[in-house]
C-alpha positions as semicolon CSV with decimal commas, in nm:
position;residue;x (nm);y (nm);z (nm)
1;M;-0,267;1,998;1,845
2;H;-0,132;2,219;1,568
3;E;0,069;1,956;1,377
4;L;-0,210;1,699;1,400
5;N;-0,460;1,956;1,274
6;N;-0,236;2,034;0,976
7;I;-0,193;1,667;0,894
8;S;-0,567;1,615;0,920
9;L;-0,620;1,911;0,687
10;L;-0,382;1,761;0,432
11;F;-0,562;1,425;0,449
12;H;-0,898;1,595;0,394
13;H;-0,754;1,767;0,089
14;M;-0,608;1,436;-0,031
15;E;-0,950;1,272;-0,012
16;W;-1,114;1,564;-0,196
17;A;-0,844;1,555;-0,466
18;D;-0,868;1,176;-0,501
19;A;-1,246;1,201;-0,541
20;K;-1,213;1,480;-0,802
21;V;-0,962;1,275;-1,000
22;W;-1,192;0,975;-0,987
23;Q;-1,479;1,190;-1,118
24;S;-1,270;1,272;-1,426
25;V;-1,146;0,916;-1,470
26;L;-1,489;0,759;-1,449
27;K;-1,632;1,005;-1,706
28;L;-1,378;0,897;-1,968
29;S;-1,491;0,585;-2,152
30;S;-1,141;0,493;-2,272
31;A;-1,000;0,506;-1,917
32;N;-1,112;0,157;-1,814
33;S;-0,898;-0,010;-2,078
34;D;-0,587;0,203;-2,023
35;S;-0,328;-0,008;-1,840
36;R;-0,108;0,292;-1,745
37;L;-0,401;0,468;-1,579
38;R;-0,510;0,153;-1,397
39;K;-0,154;0,095;-1,274
40;L;-0,117;0,451;-1,144
41;L;-0,453;0,454;-0,966
42;C;-0,393;0,116;-0,807
43;H;-0,045;0,226;-0,699
44;I;-0,176;0,542;-0,531
45;H;-0,426;0,347;-0,322
46;N;-0,184;0,060;-0,253
47;V;0,070;0,299;-0,102
48;Q;-0,197;0,482;0,096
49;R;-0,314;0,151;0,239
50;A;0,038;0,017;0,299
51;F;0,117;0,306;0,531
52;L;-0,218;0,270;0,707
53;Y;-0,139;-0,098;0,763
54;I;0,201;-0,002;0,908
55;W;0,050;0,265;1,135
56;T;-0,218;0,028;1,262
57;K;0,016;-0,272;1,286
58;Q;-0,174;-0,482;1,035
59;P;-0,016;-0,727;0,791
60;L;0,080;-0,563;0,463
61;E;-0,146;-0,652;0,174
62;F;-0,084;-0,529;-0,179
63;S;-0,347;-0,555;-0,449
64;K;-0,284;-0,581;-0,822
65;E;-0,471;-0,405;-1,098
66;T;-0,602;-0,747;-1,200
67;D;-0,779;-0,775;-0,863
68;F;-1,020;-0,510;-0,989
69;P;-1,231;-0,598;-1,295
70;E;-1,335;-0,233;-1,348
71;L;-1,186;0,104;-1,262
72;L;-1,492;0,167;-1,049
73;D;-1,376;-0,120;-0,826
74;I;-1,044;0,058;-0,766
75;A;-1,235;0,382;-0,698
76;K;-1,450;0,207;-0,437
77;W;-1,137;0,063;-0,280
78;G;-0,989;0,416;-0,263
79;Y;-1,309;0,554;-0,113
80;E;-1,302;0,283;0,154
81;Y;-0,941;0,374;0,240
82;H;-1,037;0,732;0,318
83;S;-1,300;0,619;0,568
84;L;-1,043;0,396;0,739
85;V;-0,766;0,656;0,749
86;N;-1,002;0,925;0,880
87;E;-1,099;0,691;1,162
88;H;-0,731;0,637;1,238
89;L;-0,653;1,010;1,229
90;N;-0,936;1,075;1,473
91;S;-0,785;0,825;1,716
92;L;-0,444;0,996;1,732
93;N;-0,307;1,252;1,971
94;E;-0,030;1,504;1,910
95;N;0,231;1,308;2,109
96;E;0,198;1,003;1,886
97;L;0,318;1,199;1,583
98;N;0,680;1,175;1,704
99;K;0,668;0,796;1,732
100;I;0,929;0,630;1,510
101;I;0,784;0,420;1,230
102;E;0,973;0,127;1,085
103;I;0,898;0,079;0,719
104;P;0,951;-0,279;0,599
105;W;1,088;-0,186;0,257
106;T;1,365;0,047;0,376
107;N;1,630;-0,221;0,313
108;H;1,563;-0,172;-0,059
109;F;1,660;0,195;-0,026
110;E;1,972;0,111;0,173
111;K;2,116;-0,032;-0,150
112;I;2,020;0,283;-0,341
113;I;2,150;0,546;-0,095
114;G;2,448;0,342;0,028
115;R;2,363;0,352;0,398
116;K;2,093;0,254;0,642
117;P;1,802;0,497;0,608
118;E;1,692;0,702;0,906
119;N;1,363;0,594;1,062
120;P;1,088;0,851;1,006
121;S;0,829;0,966;1,257
122;L;0,460;0,898;1,222
123;A;0,409;1,260;1,113
124;E;0,678;1,228;0,845
125;T;0,524;0,911;0,705
126;M;0,185;1,081;0,698
127;L;0,333;1,368;0,500
128;Q;0,492;1,112;0,268
129;V;0,152;0,958;0,193
130;V;0,002;1,297;0,110
131;M;0,295;1,405;-0,109
132;H;0,326;1,067;-0,281
133;S;-0,043;1,074;-0,367
134;T;-0,012;1,430;-0,499
135;Y;0,281;1,332;-0,720
136;H;0,097;1,039;-0,876
137;R;-0,233;1,228;-0,913
138;G;-0,037;1,465;-1,134
139;Q;0,064;1,168;-1,349
140;V;-0,297;1,052;-1,360
141;N;-0,409;1,396;-1,473
142;A;-0,144;1,403;-1,747
143;R;-0,258;1,060;-1,864
144;L;-0,622;1,172;-1,861
145;R;-0,530;1,463;-2,086
146;D;-0,341;1,223;-2,320
147;L;-0,656;1,011;-2,345
148;G;-0,873;1,312;-2,430
149;G;-1,014;1,365;-2,082
150;E;-1,033;1,684;-1,882
151;P;-0,845;1,683;-1,551
152;Q;-0,992;1,889;-1,270
153;L;-0,816;2,158;-1,067
154;I;-0,708;1,975;-0,752
155;D;-0,442;2,204;-0,604
156;F;-0,451;2,250;-0,229
157;I;-0,511;2,623;-0,271
158;A;-0,808;2,555;-0,501
159;W;-0,956;2,342;-0,224
160;V;-0,901;2,627;0,023
161;W;-1,053;2,879;-0,221
162;E;-1,359;2,655;-0,255
163;G;-1,405;2,660;0,124
164;K;-1,243;2,321;0,197
165;P;-1,540;2,117;0,076
166;K;-1,587;1,755;0,170
167;A;-1,499;1,498;-0,091
168;V;-1,778;1,403;-0,328
169;W;-1,755;1,041;-0,439
170;D;-2,048;1,045;-0,684
171;G;-2,118;0,699;-0,815
172;V;-1,843;0,547;-0,602
173;N;-1,986;0,541;-0,250
174;T;-2,299;0,351;-0,341
């Protein structure tokens, strides 16, 4: 159960960090009209959902920024994702983490790397979601600072130091 516990821990941090970023975004009045910020936030949650759809064998659905009239709508969509992925995580057992996952868009990367990509395990794709989200949250925080906002400390170690609190989705989960 050790690997599954670690993955679950990383997903709980990811939710906490997503919620903290959304707190900063939603406080900044100029954020709603910033296309770069909207694009990044939508991308983070699209990729999170795409992998969940792959893991749960659902048809892939990708949303566009224009599907969400307000940033709050993207935030609610992100909040909903975390409920769904937590439910999925709770349904897994350690043995399933080694299952090979076929990602539909790997043929695109075959052209880039010059060979057929290796198929990752479920655990590896789960780590990808966490790391991909972390990477883009950093871009969101940089953009917030450019717009005059104040990004929050969302490092994993900060979450640990704070006692691994649950995510707080103030104004989003209503």
